[in-house]
N, C-alpha and C positions, 0 to 999 in steps of 0.2 A: 478531749475537749470537755469543756465545762458547758453543761446546758442550761445554767442560770440565766435568767434574763437580767440585763443590765439595767437598772431603775433610771439611767440617763435616757433610756429609749423609750420611755412614757411620759405622757403629759396629760394633764387635764385641759379639756376645752368645752366650751358651750357652743352649740350649734348657733350661728348667727346668720339669718336669712340674708341680711344686708351683705354679708361677705361672700355669702354664696353666690348672690345676685353679682356682686362685684367680680369674682372669679369666672362665672359662666359669660359675663360681658367680655372679659378679656380674652377668653377663649375665643368667642364668637369673632373678637376684631383680630384673631391672629396674634395676640399679644402675649400669650402665656410665658413665652422666654423672659420678657422684662419683668413681668410679674413675679417670676421665681427668682430672678436675679436681684430685684429691688423690692422686697416685700414691705420695707419700711414707708416706701412711697404711697402704699395702700392702706396699711393699718398702723396705729400707734403702738410704740412700746419698743424695747431694744431690738436689735436685729434678731436675735434669737426668739424672742417672744412673737415678732411679727413672723418670722419663718414658722413657728408652731402654728399659728393661726392660720395662715395661707396654706400650709402643706396639710394641717388638720383638715380644713375644709375641702382640699382637693380630694383627701381620702374618702370624705363624705359622699362629693360628687362621683367618684368612681364607683363607690358602693351603691349609689343610686342609679348607675349607668347614666348619668348625665353627660360625662366625658370621658374621651378614650385617647389612645395614643399617648399615655404618659403613665410611668410608674413612679411613685414616691414610697420612700421607707426611711426609717429613723434608725441609725446604726451607730453605737458608740456616741450617742449624743448630737449627732448631726443629721441632717436630713440629706439624703441621696435621690437623686433624680434621673429618670432615664426618659428622653422623649423621643419617640419614633415619629408621631403626626399627630401632634395635639390638636384635639377638635372637640366641638360639642356632637353629641349625638342626636338624633331625632328627638329622642324624650327629653335632651337637655335644651333644644331649641323650644320645645312645648313648654318646659318649665320655665325657662326665662320668659317665654311670652307671658305666662300666666302670672310671674312676679310682676311683670310690668303693667299688668292689666289692673286698673284701679277697681274694675267691676268684680273680676275673679277674686282679687285678695279681699275685697269688702264681703264677698259671699262667705269665702273661706274663713275670715276672721268671725263672722256672724256665727257658723257653724262650729267653730272651735270654741267659741264662749259658751254656746248653749250646751254642749257636749262636755266641756272642762277638759279639751285636749289641745296639744300643740299643732300649730300648722306644720303639715308635712307635704311630701311630694303627692302621696295619695289623696290627702284632703284637698289639695288644689286641683287635682283630676276630678273629683267628686263635685265641687264647687262648679267647675266649668261644665261637667254633664248635665248638672241642675239647671244651670242657666241655659243651657243649649235646649234641654227638654221643655224649658218653660217659654220658649218663643214659639 
């Protein structure tokens, strides 16, 4: 068996917090199956492009421990999904609440601009802590 990677198994994607929020909301609403079966309903592009964006962001959410109960991988150019009990984790609920909070997003954006860094899970946590400490 050949150990070379198939170039079709890789894709280039930029993180998009709006797509991440959309995915987390679908998991919160117990709608992950519909999201995975109909990615073009949620993002523009061909079916393959929409699938790459949705599954790529699901991988990011899994890496950040925002969701659980699902496994996605790309094999021979196609995404494979295994769902056991798709759900938001506690950290996922907190992150989604932070994304929805105009106050926290405003503080995170301010910090990100000051430090010339992107908005991340950790930055949102720090912004929330800063706001709590200020009260």
